[in-house]
PAZAPA-4460 file (N, C-alpha, C; in steps of 0.05 Angstrom, whole numbers, plus 32768, in hexadecimal, padded with zeros to 4 digits):
% residues 344
    n_x    n_y    n_z   ca_x   ca_y   ca_z    c_x    c_y    c_z   seq   type   mol
   8714   81EA   8452   870D   81E4   846A   871F   81DC   8480     1      M     A
   870E   81D9   849D   8726   81D4   84A5   8718   81C8   84C5     2      F     A
   8729   81B5   84D6   8713   81A0   84E1   8716   81AB   8505     3      E     A
   8705   81A1   850D   8703   81AB   8529   8712   81A4   8537     4      F     A
   8721   8199   8532   8740   8192   8548   8752   81A8   8548     5      G     A
   874E   81B1   8534   876C   81C8   852C   8755   81EB   8544     6      N     A
   873E   81E1   8540   872F   81F8   8550   8731   81F7   856E     7      V     A
   872A   81D8   8574   8730   81D6   8594   8751   81D7   8593     8      R     A
   8765   81DB   858E   877E   81DE   858C   877C   81FC   8599     9      K     A
   876E   820D   857D   8774   8225   857C   876F   8238   859B    10      I     A
   8757   8224   85A7   8749   8230   85B4   874E   822C   85D1    11      F     A
   8761   821B   85D4   8774   8210   85E8   878D   821A   85E9    12      T     A
   8797   8227   85D6   87BA   8232   85D2   87B9   8246   85E7    13      D     A
   87CD   8247   85F6   87C7   825C   860C   87D4   827E   8601    14      P     A
   87E5   827C   85EB   87F2   8291   85DD   87D5   8295   85D2    15      H     A
   87BA   828F   85C3   87A7   829F   85BA   8795   829F   85CF    16      Y     A
   878A   8298   85E0   877E   82A4   85FD   8788   82B6   8607    17      V     A
   87A2   82BD   860F   87B8   82D6   8616   87AE   82EF   85F6    18      D     A
   87B4   82EA   85EA   87A7   82F7   85CD   8790   8301   85C0    19      K     A
   8779   82F8   85D5   875F   82F7   85C8   875C   8310   85E8    20      A     A
   8765   8309   85FA   875D   831D   8618   875B   8347   860F    21      I     A
   8778   8347   85FF   8778   835F   85F6   8767   8364   85DA    22      H     A
   8755   8359   85D1   8744   835F   85BA   872C   8363   85C3    23      C     A
   871C   836A   85A7   86FC   836E   85AA   86FA   8359   859D    24      T     A
   86DB   8351   85A3   86D1   833D   859B   86CC   8330   8581    25      K     A
   86CB   8348   8572   86CB   8344   8550   86E6   8336   8548    26      F     A
   8703   8347   8559   8717   833F   8550   871F   8323   8556    27      E     A
   8715   831C   8578   870E   82F9   8574   8709   82F2   8560    28      I     A
   86F2   82F4   8558   86EB   82E4   8540   86FA   82E0   8528    29      T     A
   8705   82F6   8521   8714   82F7   8509   8724   82E9   850B    30      V     A
   8731   82F1   8520   874E   82E5   8527   8746   82C3   8522    31      N     A
   8735   82BE   853A   872B   829C   8537   8730   828D   851B    32      F     A
   871C   829D   8508   8714   829A   84E9   8739   828E   84D9    33      L     A
   8741   82A7   84E1   8758   82AA   84D9   8771   8294   84D8    34      A     A
   8770   828C   84F7   8780   8273   84FF   8771   8263   84F5    35      D     A
   8755   8260   84F9   874D   8241   84F0   8750   823E   84D5    36      A     A
   8751   824C   84C5   8750   824B   84A8   8766   824A   84A0    37      T     A
   8783   8257   84B0   87A5   8259   84A4   87A9   8274   8494    38      G     A
   8793   8283   848D   8798   8298   847C   8793   82B0   848A    39      N     A
   8794   82C3   8481   878D   82DF   8488   877E   82ED   8474    40      D     A
   876B   82DE   846B   875B   82EA   845B   8743   82FC   8465    41      W     A
   873B   82F0   847F   8726   82F9   8495   8737   8313   84A0    42      F     A
   874C   831F   84A6   874E   8328   84AB   8750   8347   8499    43      R     A
   8752   8342   8484   8755   8357   846B   873C   8364   845D    44      N     A
   8720   8350   846B   8709   835B   845E   870C   837A   8475    45      L     A
   870C   838A   846E   8708   83A3   8474   86FF   83B3   8460    46      K     A
   86EA   83CD   846F   86E7   83E7   8465   86EC   83F5   8453    47      T     A
   86EF   840D   8451   86FC   842A   8445   8703   8435   8465    48      T     A
   86F2   8432   8474   86FE   843F   848E   8700   8435   84A1    49      D     A
   8702   8413   849E   8719   8409   84AE   870B   83F3   84BC    50      G     A
   86F8   83F2   84C4   86E3   83DA   84C4   86E0   83C4   84B9    51      T     A
   86E2   83AB   84CB   86DC   839D   84C3   86C4   8391   84B3    52      N     A
   86C1   8387   8498   86A6   837C   8493   869C   8365   8499    53      L     A
   86A9   8352   84A8   869E   833C   84BE   8691   8345   84D2    54      L     A
   86A6   8359   84E2   869D   8371   84FB   867B   8377   84F0    55      G     A
   867D   838B   84DD   8665   8396   84CE   8649   8385   84D3    56      N     A
   8649   836B   84CA   863F   8359   84C4   8635   834F   84D0    57      A     A
   864D   834A   84EB   863B   8343   8504   862D   835B   8517    58      L     A
   862F   836B   8512   862A   837D   851D   860C   8385   8516    59      K     A
   8606   8381   84FB   85E7   8385   84ED   85D6   836E   84F5    60      K     A
   85E9   8357   84F4   85DA   833F   84FC   85CB   8345   8514    61      R     A
   85DF   8351   8528   85D4   834B   8547   85C1   8367   854D    62      R     A
   85BF   837D   853A   85AB   838A   853E   858F   838A   8534    63      R     A
   8597   8375   851A   8574   836F   8511   856C   8357   8524    64      N     A
   857C   834A   8533   8570   8332   8542   856D   8341   855E    65      H     A
   8577   8355   856A   856A   8364   857C   854A   8375   857A    66      R     A
   854B   8378   855F   8537   838B   8555   851D   837B   8551    67      E     A
   8525   835D   854C   850E   8352   8544   84FC   8342   8559    68      S     A
   8513   8345   8573   850E   833A   858E   84F1   8359   8598    69      L     A
   8506   836B   8598   84F7   8383   85A6   84F6   839D   8589    70      N     A
   84D7   839C   8577   84E1   83AE   8564   84DD   83CC   856F    71      P     A
   84E0   83DF   8562   84E4   83F7   856C   84CB   8406   8562    72      R     A
   84C5   8416   856D   84AD   842F   8560   84B2   8434   8544    73      D     A
   84A5   843A   852A   84AC   843A   8515   84AE   845A   851D    74      P     A
   84C9   8464   8510   84DA   8482   8510   84C8   8492   84F6    75      L     A
   84C8   84A6   84FC   84BB   84B8   84E6   84D5   84CC   84E1    76      T     A
   84D3   84CF   84C5   84EC   84DE   84B4   84ED   84F4   84C5    77      P     A
   850E   84F2   84C5   8514   8515   84D8   850D   8526   84C1    78      A     A
   8505   8541   84CD   84F9   8553   84B9   850E   855C   84B5    79      K     A
   8520   856E   8497   8531   8570   848D   8540   8588   8493    80      K     A
   854B   8593   84A2   8551   85B3   84A8   855E   85C5   8498    81      R     A
   854A   85D4   849D   854D   85E4   8485   8566   85FE   8489    82      K     A
   857D   85F8   8473   858E   8611   8476   858A   8627   8468    83      V     A
   857D   8640   847E   8580   865D   846E   8595   866B   846D    84      V     A
   85A4   8671   8457   85B8   867F   8456   85AD   869D   8456    85      I     A
   85AB   86B5   8466   85A0   86D0   8468   85BE   86DA   844F    86      E     A
   85A7   86EC   8439   85B8   86FC   8427   85CE   8710   843A    87      P     A
   85E2   871A   842C   85EE   872D   8437   85E3   874F   8436    88      P     A
   85E6   8759   8448   85DA   876F   8453   85DC   878B   8438    89      A     A
   85C5   8794   8431   85CC   87AD   8420   85E1   87C5   842C    90      P     A
   85F0   87C8   8412   8603   87D7   8416   8607   87F4   8410    91      E     A
   85E6   87FC   8404   85E1   8819   8404   85C5   8823   8404    92      D     A
   85C3   8831   8406   85A1   8837   8411   858E   8830   83FD    93      L     A
   8597   882F   83DF   8582   8828   83D1   857C   8805   83CE    94      D     A
   8592   87FA   83D0   8590   87DD   83D2   857E   87D6   83EF    95      A     A
   8582   87EA   83FE   857B   87E5   841D   8552   87EE   8416    96      A     A
   8553   87FA   8403   8535   8807   8402   852B   87F0   83F0    97      V     A
   853B   87E9   83DE   852E   87D3   83D5   8529   87B5   83DF    98      V     A
   8535   87AD   83ED   8541   8797   83F9   851F   8792   8415    99      D     A
   851F   87AA   8424   850D   87AF   8433   84EB   87AB   841C   100      I     A
   84F1   87B4   840E   84D6   87BF   83FA   84CE   879D   83F3   101      A     A
   84E8   878D   83EF   84DB   8774   83E9   84DC   875F   83F9   102      S     A
   84D0   876C   8416   84D1   8754   8424   84B8   874F   8425   103      C     A
   84B8   872F   842D   8499   8728   8430   8494   871B   844A   104      T     A
   84A4   8726   8464   849A   871F   847C   84A8   8731   8490   105      S     A
   849F   873B   84A6   84A1   874C   84B3   84BB   8743   84C5   106      L     A
   84C5   872B   84C4   84D8   871C   84C9   84ED   8725   84B9   107      K     A
   84F5   8724   84A9   8504   8729   8493   8509   8749   8491   108      E     A
   84F5   8755   848E   84F0   8776   8496   8500   877C   84A5   109      T     A
   84FC   8778   84C6   850E   8773   84DB   852B   8777   84D6   110      R     A
   8535   875A   84CE   8551   8753   84CB   855A   8767   84B7   111      R     A
   854C   8771   84A5   8562   8780   848A   8566   87A0   849C   112      I     A
   8544   87A8   84AB   854F   87C6   84BC   8560   87BC   84CD   113      I     A
   8562   87A4   84DB   8572   87A8   84EB   8592   87A6   84E5   114      A     A
   8599   87A1   84C9   85AF   87A2   84BF   85B7   87BD   84B1   115      H     A
   85A3   87CA   84AA   85A8   87E5   849D   85A4   87FA   84AA   116      T     A
   85A7   87FC   84CA   859E   881F   84DE   85B3   882B   84CF   117      T     A
   85CD   8828   84C3   85E2   883A   84C6   85DE   8849   84AC   118      A     A
   85D0   8839   8491   85CE   8848   847E   85B2   885F   8483   119      L     A
   85A6   8854   848C   8587   886C   848F   859A   8882   84AD   120      R     A
   85A8   8879   84B4   85B6   8892   84CB   85C0   889A   84BB   121      F     A
   85D1   8898   84AE   85E3   88A8   849B   85D4   88B8   8487   122      A     A
   85B7   88AB   8472   85AA   88B6   846A   8594   88D7   847A   123      Y     A
   8589   88C8   8494   8583   88E3   84A4   8594   88FB   84A7   124      I     A
   85AF   88F5   84B3   85C1   8908   84B0   85CA   8919   8493   125      K     A
   85CC   88FD   8482   85D3   8920   8469   85B9   8931   8464   126      S     A
   859F   8921   8467   8590   893F   8465   8586   894E   8472   127      M     A
   859A   894B   8492   8591   895E   84AC   85B5   896F   849F   128      E     A
   85C8   896C   8492   85D2   8980   8488   85D1   8988   846D   129      S     A
   85BC   897E   8457   85B4   8991   8449   859C   89A7   8451   130      E     A
   858F   899F   846D   8583   89B5   8473   8564   89AF   8466   131      D     A
   8563   8991   845F   8547   8993   844D   8536   898C   845E   132      A     A
   8524   8992   8456   8505   8997   845C   84FE   897C   8459   133      S     A
   84E2   8978   8470   84D0   8964   846B   84E5   8940   846D   134      Q     A
   84FE   894A   8480   8507   892C   8481   84F3   891B   848D   135      I     A
   84E5   8916   849F   84D8   8903   84A9   84C5   88F7   848E   136      P     A
   84C3   8900   847C   84AA   88F9   846C   84B9   88F4   8450   137      E     A
   84CA   8905   8451   84E7   88EE   843A   84EA   88D8   8444   138      N     A
   84F2   88CF   845B   84F9   88B7   8460   84E1   88A6   8463   139      F     A
   84CD   88AD   8467   84B6   889A   8460   84B2   8893   8449   140      I     A
   84AC   88A0   8437   84AE   889D   8419   84C3   8887   8411   141      K     A
   84D3   8880   8418   84EB   886A   8416   84E7   8855   8423   142      K     A
   84DA   8858   843E   84DB   8845   8449   84BA   8843   845E   143      F     A
   84AD   8835   8444   848F   8842   844E   8486   8830   8466   144      P     A
   8498   8818   8463   8493   8804   847C   8490   880E   849A   145      C     A
   849D   8827   849C   84A2   8832   84B9   8484   883A   84BC   146      Y     A
   846D   8846   84AD   8453   8855   84AC   8443   883D   84B4   147      L     A
   844B   881B   84A5   8439   8806   84B0   8438   8800   84D2   148      S     A
   845A   87F8   84CD   8466   87F8   84EA   8472   880A   84FF   149      D     A
   846A   8823   850C   8479   8831   8515   8495   881A   8525   150      A     A
   848D   880E   8530   84A2   87F8   8541   84BA   87F7   8539   151      S     A
   84BF   87FB   8521   84CE   87F9   8514   84E9   8808   8510   152      L     A
   84E1   881B   8520   84F8   882B   8521   8506   882A   853C   153      L     A
   84FD   8818   854B   8516   8806   8564   8533   880D   8565   154      H     A
   8535   8805   8540   8551   8801   8540   855B   880E   8537   155      E     A
   8552   8825   852B   855A   8839   8523   855D   8854   8532   156      D     A
   8550   884B   8553   8549   885C   8566   8560   884D   857A   157      Y     A
   856B   8843   8577   8581   882F   8586   85A0   8832   8580   158      H     A
   859E   8833   8565   85B7   883F   855C   85BF   885E   8559   159      Y     A
   85AC   8866   8555   85A6   8887   8558   85AD   8892   8571   160      N     A
   85AB   888A   8588   85B0   888D   859F   85C6   8884   85A8   161      M     A
   85CF   886E   859E   85F2   886C   85A1   8607   8878   8593   162      L     A
   85FA   887C   8577   860C   888E   8571   8611   88AF   8579   163      Q     A
   85FE   88B2   858C   85FE   88D3   8592   8602   88CE   85B8   164      R     A
   8610   88BD   85BE   861A   88B4   85D7   8604   88B7   85E1   165      G     A
   85E9   88B1   85E3   85D2   88B4   85FB   85CA   889B   8601   166      L     A
   85BC   8896   8618   85B1   887D   8627   859D   8872   8613   167      P     A
   8599   8858   860A   8586   8854   85FD   8563   884E   8615   168      V     A
   855B   885E   861C   8547   886C   8623   852D   8856   8623   169      A     A
   851A   884A   8637   8504   883E   8630   84F6   884B   863B   170      D     A
   84E3   8859   862E   84C7   885F   8636   84B3   885C   863C   171      F     A
   84B1   8844   862B   849C   8836   8634   849F   881F   864E   172      S     A
   84B1   8818   865E   84B6   8813   8671   84B7   8828   8687   173      A     A
   84BD   8838   868A   84BC   884E   8695   8497   885F   869E   174      A     A
   848C   885F   8684   8477   8863   8688   8464   884A   8693   175      F     A
   8467   8830   868D   8457   881A   8699   8464   881B   86BD   176      K     A
   8478   8827   86C3   847E   881F   86DF   8476   8839   86ED   177      K     A
   8470   8851   86E1   8466   886B   86ED   843F   8864   86F0   178      L     A
   8438   8859   86E0   841C   885E   86DC   8410   8859   86F4   179      V     A
   840B   884A   8705   83FF   8851   8728   8405   8863   8733   180      P     A
   841D   886D   872C   8423   888F   8737   8411   88A8   8728   181      A     A
   840B   88A1   8712   8404   88B0   86FD   83E4   88B0   870E   182      I     A
   83DE   889F   8711   83BC   88A1   8718   83C2   88A6   873A   183      Y     A
   83D1   88A4   874A   83C8   88B4   8763   83D2   88CC   8760   184      A     A
   83E0   88D7   8753   83EB   88FA   874C   83D3   88FD   8743   185      V     A
   83C1   88F9   872E   83A5   88F8   8722   839A   88FF   8737   186      A     A
   838F   88EF   874C   8384   88F7   8759   8384   8907   8773   187      V     A
   8398   890E   8776   83AE   891E   878C   839E   8941   877A   188      A     A
   839C   8940   8768   83A2   8953   8754   8380   894F   874B   189      K     A
   836C   8948   8751   8354   8946   874B   8344   894A   8732   190      H     A
   8360   8938   8720   8358   8934   8709   834B   891F   8709   191      I     A
   8352   8908   870A   8340   88ED   8715   832E   88F1   872F   192      Q     A
   8319   88E1   8728   8309   88D5   874A   8312   88CB   8755   193      P     A
   8312   88CF   8771   8323   88AF   8783   8314   889E   877E   194      P     A
   82F6   889B   8779   82EE   8886   8778   82EF   8878   8760   195      D     A
   82F6   8880   8750   82F5   8877   872E   8300   885E   8731   196      S     A
   82F9   8847   871A   8302   8834   871A   8316   8833   86FA   197      I     A
   8326   8829   8701   8346   8820   86E5   8335   880C   86DB   198      R     A
   833E   8810   86BB   8338   87FF   86AB   8347   87EB   86B4   199      P     A
   8331   87D3   86A1   8336   87B5   86AB   834F   87B1   8689   200      T     A
   8347   87B9   867B   835B   87B0   8665   837E   87C3   866A   201      E     A
   838F   87AF   866B   83A5   87C0   8669   83AA   87DD   8654   202      E     A
   83A2   87D2   8644   83A6   87EE   862C   839B   8802   8635   203      D     A
   838B   87FE   8638   8371   8819   864A   837E   882A   865B   204      D     A
   8384   8813   866E   8392   8823   8685   83AA   882C   8680   205      D     A
   83B6   8821   8667   83CE   882E   8666   83C8   8847   865F   206      Y     A
   83BA   8850   8646   83A6   8865   8630   83A2   8879   8641   207      W     A
   8394   8871   865C   8383   887B   8670   8394   8891   867E   208      L     A
   83AE   8882   8682   83C5   8888   8695   83D8   88A0   8683   209      A     A
   83D9   889C   866A   83E3   88B9   8653   83D2   88CB   8657   210      C     A
   83BC   88CD   8659   83AF   88E2   8654   83AA   88EE   8671   211      K     A
   83A9   88E4   867A   83A8   88EB   86A2   83CD   88FA   86A5   212      L     A
   83DE   88F3   869B   83F5   8900   8693   83FD   8919   868E   213      L     A
   83E2   8918   866F   83E8   892F   8663   83DB   8946   866E   214      I     A
   83C0   893F   867E   83B6   8952   868E   83C1   895D   86A6   215      Q     A
   83CF   8950   86AA   83E7   8955   86CC   83F7   896E   86C2   216      L     A
   83FB   8970   86A4   8411   897E   86A6   840C   899E   86A7   217      V     A
   83F8   89A6   869E   83F3   89C1   86A3   83E9   89C0   86BB   218      P     A
   83E7   89B1   86D3   83EB   89BF   86EC   83F9   89BC   86F6   219      K     A
   8412   89BB   86EC   8434   89BE   86F8   843A   89D3   86EC   220      Y     A
   8435   89DA   86C6   843B   89E9   86BB   8429   89FC   86AC   221      C     A
   8425   8A13   86C2   840A   8A22   86C1   840B   8A31   86A5   222      R     A
   8420   8A39   8695   842A   8A3E   8684   8423   8A3C   8667   223      R     A
   8420   8A1B   8670   8416   8A09   8655   83FC   8A01   865A   224      N     A
   83E7   8A12   864A   83D4   8A04   864D   83C8   89F2   8636   225      K     A
   83D7   89F2   861D   83D3   89DD   8608   83DB   89C7   8604   226      N     A
   83E7   89C4   861B   83EA   89A1   861F   83D6   8992   8619   227      C     A
   83CA   8988   8601   83BC   8976   8601   83BA   8959   85F6   228      Q     A
   83A8   894C   85F7   83AC   8930   85EC   83AD   892C   85CD   229      L     A
   839A   893E   85BD   839A   893A   85AA   83B4   8944   8597   230      D     A
   83C9   8954   85A7   83DC   8955   859A   83F4   894B   8598   231      R     A
   83ED   8928   85A0   8402   8916   859F   83FD   8905   858E   232      L     A
   83F3   8907   8577   83E8   88ED   856C   8401   88EE   854D   233      F     A
   8400   88D7   854B   8418   88D7   852D   840F   88C3   8519   234      V     A
   8407   88C6   850A   83FC   88B3   84EE   840D   88A0   84EE   235      E     A
   840D   888C   84F7   841A   886C   84F8   8408   885E   8507   236      A     A
   8415   8842   84FD   840A   8827   850E   8424   8821   8521   237      W     A
   841A   8819   8538   8430   880D   854C   841C   87F2   8555   238      V     A
   843A   87DA   8553   842A   87C2   855F   842D   87C5   8580   239      L     A
   8418   87BA   858B   841D   87C0   85A2   8408   87D1   85B7   240      G     A
   840D   87DD   85D5   83FC   87E9   85E2   8406   8802   85E1   241      T     A
   83FC   8817   85F1   83FD   882F   85E9   841B   883D   85F8   242      S     A
   8424   882B   860A   8444   8837   860D   8454   882F   85EF   243      P     A
   844E   881A   85EC   845A   880C   85D6   8457   8826   85BE   244      N     A
   843F   8832   85BB   8439   8849   85A9   844E   8860   85B1   245      A     A
   8452   8867   85CD   8453   887C   85D0   847D   8880   85D4   246      L     A
   8488   8862   85D7   84A4   885F   85D3   84A1   885F   85B0   247      Q     A
   8493   8858   859F   849D   8863   858A   849A   887D   8583   248      S     A
   848A   888E   8585   8486   88A6   858A   84A9   88B9   859B   249      L     A
   84A8   88AE   85A9   84BA   88B6   85B2   84DD   88B2   859A   250      M     A
   84DF   889A   8599   84F1   888B   8580   84EF   88A2   8569   251      E     A
   84DC   889F   855F   84D7   88B5   854B   84E1   88CF   8546   252      L     A
   84D9   88DE   8565   84E4   88FA   8560   8502   88F9   8566   253      I     A
   8511   88E2   8577   852F   88E2   8579   8542   88D6   855C   254      F     A
   8534   88C6   854F   853F   88C7   8537   853F   88D6   851E   255      V     A
   8529   88E6   851E   8529   8900   8512   8534   8919   851E   256      F     A
   853B   8919   8539   8549   8934   853F   8537   893E   8544   257      D     A
   8518   893C   8549   8500   894F   8549   84FD   8965   8566   258      L     A
   84F1   8977   855C   84ED   8985   8572   84D3   8988   8582   259      A     A
   84D8   8985   8591   84BB   897D   85A8   84A9   899A   85A2   260      Y     A
   8494   8990   8596   8475   89AA   8593   847D   89C2   85B4   261      P     A
   8472   89D1   85AC   8473   89E2   85C2   845E   89E0   85D9   262      V     A
   8449   89D6   85CE   8429   89CF   85E1   8438   89B2   85E9   263      E     A
   8446   899C   85DF   844B   898C   85F3   8465   8983   85FA   264      M     A
   8472   8994   8600   8489   8996   8606   8494   8987   861D   265      K     A
   8480   8996   8631   8480   8995   8656   847A   8970   8650   266      P     A
   846D   8968   8643   845B   8951   8648   847D   8939   863A   267      F     A
   8489   893C   862F   84A2   8937   861E   84BD   8936   8632   268      F     A
   84C0   8949   8639   84D0   8952   864B   84CF   8940   8663   269      L     A
   84B6   893A   8671   84AA   8928   868B   84B1   8909   867D   270      C     A
   84AD   8906   8669   84B3   88E8   8662   84D1   88E3   865F   271      L     A
   84DE   88F9   8655   84FD   88F4   8654   8501   88F3   8677   272      E     A
   84FF   88FC   8684   8500   8905   86A0   84FA   88E5   86AC   273      K     A
   84EA   88E0   86A3   84D7   88C1   86AC   84E9   88AE   86AA   274      M     A
   84F0   88AE   8690   850A   889E   8686   8527   889F   8689   275      A     A
   8529   88B2   8693   854C   88B4   869C   8554   88BB   868E   276      G     A
   854F   88CB   867C   8565   88D8   865D   855B   88F6   8664   277      L     A
   8570   8902   866F   856B   8921   8678   857E   8932   8662   278      E     A
   8578   8938   864B   857F   8947   8638   858C   895E   8639   279      L     A
   8571   8972   864D   856E   8987   8655   8568   8989   8673   280      K     A
   856A   89A6   867C   8561   89A2   8697   8546   89A9   8692   281      R     A
   8538   8997   869B   8516   899E   869B   8504   89B1   86AD   282      P     A
   84F3   89BF   86A7   84E2   89D7   86AF   84E0   89D4   86CF   283      F     A
   84E6   89E7   86E9   84E2   89D8   8701   84C6   89D4   8705   284      T     A
   84B1   89DC   86FB   8497   89D4   86F9   8489   89B5   86F3   285      S     A
   84A1   89A8   86E3   84A1   8992   86DE   84B2   897B   86F0   286      L     A
   84C3   8987   86FD   84D6   897A   870F   84C0   8977   8721   287      L     A
   84B3   8988   8727   8498   8983   8740   8487   8970   8739   288      D     A
   8489   896F   871C   8471   8959   871B   8483   8930   8719   289      L     A
   8492   893B   870E   84AF   891F   8712   84AA   891B   8733   290      Y     A
   84AF   8929   873F   84B2   891F   8760   8498   8912   8762   291      N     A
   8482   8924   875C   846A   891E   876D   846D   88FA   8764   292      D     A
   846C   88FB   8744   8467   88DA   873E   8474   88C7   874E   293      L     A
   8496   88C9   8754   84A5   88BB   875C   84A2   88BC   8779   294      M     A
   849F   88CA   8788   848E   88C7   87AA   8476   88B5   879D   295      N     A
   8460   88B3   8796   844F   88AA   879A   844C   8888   8789   296      K     A
   8463   8887   8780   846E   886C   8772   8479   885D   8785   297      S     A
   8490   886F   879F   849A   8860   87AB   8487   885A   87BD   298      N     A
   8471   886D   87CB   846A   886B   87DE   844E   884D   87D2   299      A     A
   8449   884C   87BB   8444   8835   87B4   8450   8815   87B9   300      S     A
   8467   8818   87B6   847B   8809   87B5   847D   8803   87D9   301      D     A
   8482   881A   87E3   847A   880C   87FB   846A   8800   880D   302      E     A
   8453   87FF   87FB   8439   87FD   8809   843A   87DA   8804   303      E     A
   843C   87D0   87E9   8441   87BB   87E0   8459   87A2   87F5   304      V     A
   8473   87B5   87F8   8481   87A6   8804   8479   8794   881F   305      L     A
   8481   8780   882D   8479   8772   883F   8488   8780   8858   306      P     A
   847D   8778   8869   8484   878C   888B   849F   8780   888D   307      P     A
   84B6   8790   889E   84D6   877D   88A1   84CE   8766   88B7   308      P     A
   84E6   8753   88B6   84E1   8745   88C8   84E3   874F   88E2   309      P     A
   84DC   873D   88FA   84DE   8740   8918   84F4   873A   8918   310      S     A
   8504   8744   892D   8520   8742   893A   8521   872D   894D   311      D     A
   8502   8732   8959   8504   8712   8971   8502   86FE   896A   312      T     A
   8506   86E7   8974   84FB   86D0   896D   84E1   86C7   897A   313      A     A
   84CF   86AE   8967   84B3   86B2   896A   84B5   86AC   898A   314      P     A
   849E   86B7   8998   84A0   86A9   89B7   84A7   86B5   89D1   315      G     A
   84BD   86C6   89C5   84D2   86DD   89D0   84C7   86F8   89D1   316      I     A
   84BD   8701   89DE   84B1   8719   89F2   84C6   872C   89E4   317      Q     A
   84C7   874A   89DE   84D8   8758   89E3   84DC   876F   89FE   318      P     A
   84F2   8775   8A05   84F3   877A   8A1C   84E2   878E   8A21   319      E     A
   84DD   87A2   8A11   84CF   87BC   8A16   84AC   87B3   8A10   320      N     A
   84A4   879B   8A12   848A   878E   8A14   848A   8788   8A27   321      L     A
   8470   8789   8A2D   845E   8778   8A41   8454   875F   8A40   322      E     A
   845F   874C   8A47   844B   8731   8A3F   8431   8732   8A43   323      P     A
   8421   8720   8A2F   8403   871F   8A34   83F4   8717   8A50   324      Q     A
   840F   8705   8A62   83FD   86F7   8A79   8404   8708   8A8C   325      N     A
   8410   871D   8A8A   841A   8732   8A9E   8406   872F   8ABD   326      S     A
   8413   872F   8AD7   8408   8732   8AE6   83F9   8748   8AEC   327      L     A
   8406   875C   8AE6   840A   877F   8AE9   83EF   878C   8AED   328      R     A
   83E6   8798   8B03   83D0   87A3   8AF6   83D0   87B9   8ADE   329      P     A
   83B5   87B9   8ACE   83BC   87CE   8ABA   83BD   87EB   8ACC   330      P     A
   83BF   87FE   8AB4   83CA   881B   8AC1   83A8   8824   8AC6   331      P     A
   83B0   8835   8AD4   8392   8852   8ADB   838A   8859   8AC0   332      P     A
   836F   8859   8AB8   836D   886C   8AA9   8370   888D   8AAB   333      P     A
   8379   8895   8A95   8380   88B1   8A91   8363   88C0   8AA0   334      E     A
   8366   88D8   8AAB   8350   88E7   8AB3   8345   88F1   8A9B   335      P     A
   832A   88F6   8A96   8319   8907   8A87   8327   8924   8A87   336      A     A
   8327   892B   8A76   8328   894B   8A6E   8315   895D   8A79   337      E     A
   8315   8963   8A87   82FA   8974   8A95   82FB   899F   8A82   338      V     A
   82E7   89A6   8A7C   82E8   89BF   8A70   82D7   89D0   8A89   339      E     A
   82E9   89E1   8A89   82E4   89FD   8A9B   82DD   8A08   8A87   340      T     A
   82CD   8A1D   8A98   82C2   8A36   8A87   82C4   8A4E   8A9A   341      F     A
   82C9   8A65   8A92   82CD   8A7E   8AA5   82B3   8A8F   8AA4   342      E     A
   82AC   8A94   8AB5   8294   8AA1   8AB8   829B   8ABC   8AB9   343      T     A
   828D   8AD5   8AAA   8298   8AEE   8AA0   8286   8B03   8AAC   344      V     A
***
C-alpha cells in the first residue's frame, strides 16, 4: 500500500510533470502507479504485441461505458467471402472437350471457351491441312454447346481474326447503324411503300431491314436473281436480336473459312463493306448500293443536327439585312408577265 502523501508529492514534483507531458494518458497512469508503489510491476504488464494490459483494460472499460450510454444498432454478421479458385485451363483438346461438357452454367462454359481458343484454332487448321470434309460438322460433334448457343463463337472469331492479321469487324453494329438508310433506299427503289409504318418492336424492325437489304441486292446486281431470304438460315440458336444472329453467322463463316454461297455472295460482300472489312474488291454494282446507303445515312444525320449558331449577337442586325422598323418604302411590285399571241 502507498500513502496519499506520496501521491501528492509525485503530482507536485516538477520532474514528473515534465516527463508526463511527452507521454500518453495510459503511460501517465502506468508511470504514476509504478512511482506510487515503488516498483515496475505495472510497467511489465505487456502482451505479446507490446501493448500494456492495463491500457487495454482501460480502453475496454471506456468502450463499454460509451456503448452503455449510446447503444449501437445490432449488427448482422458479415457474409463470409467466398474464395473461388479457378482450375487451370486445359492443355489439350480432349481435356477441353471434357471440361466444357461438364460445365453446369453458361458463365463457366464461357470462361473455359475463352481460355481454349488456341486449341480449337489449331484443331480447325489441322483439319484444313488434311483436307478433311465436313469440318463444321466434325467440330460440332466435339463441341455441341455451339449448336445451342452460336454466340459462343465470338471468342473463336476474335482469336481467328487476330491470328490472320484482320480487323475484328462488328457486323451487328454496322448493320444497326445503316437500318434507317436501308429503309430509305428501299422506298426509293419502290420495294417499300413510302407511307408504310415501321415495326414498333426493335427486333422486328431489324428483321424487316435485313429482308429489305436482301431484296435490294438484285436491284443492283441484276445478274444475281437468286439472293433470297430462305438461303440465309443456319440451324443454331442465338441469344439476342436479329443483328446478333447476323453477327454469329458471319463469325461462323470466318472461323471455319467457309466460301460464300454463290446466290448470297453479293449480300455478304455488302455486309463486309458496311463493316469496313474489305478483303476483296466488291462488285461495282455493290459499290453503288453501298454509296446509296451511305448517302442516305449522311442525309439523315444532317437532318438531326441542330442549325449552326448565328455569328451576330442577339439584338444586332447584320449589315446585309434591313431592320424590321425601317422607314424606307417597300420596293414596287414586279410587273406581271403578259402573254402575247402572234396572229397568223
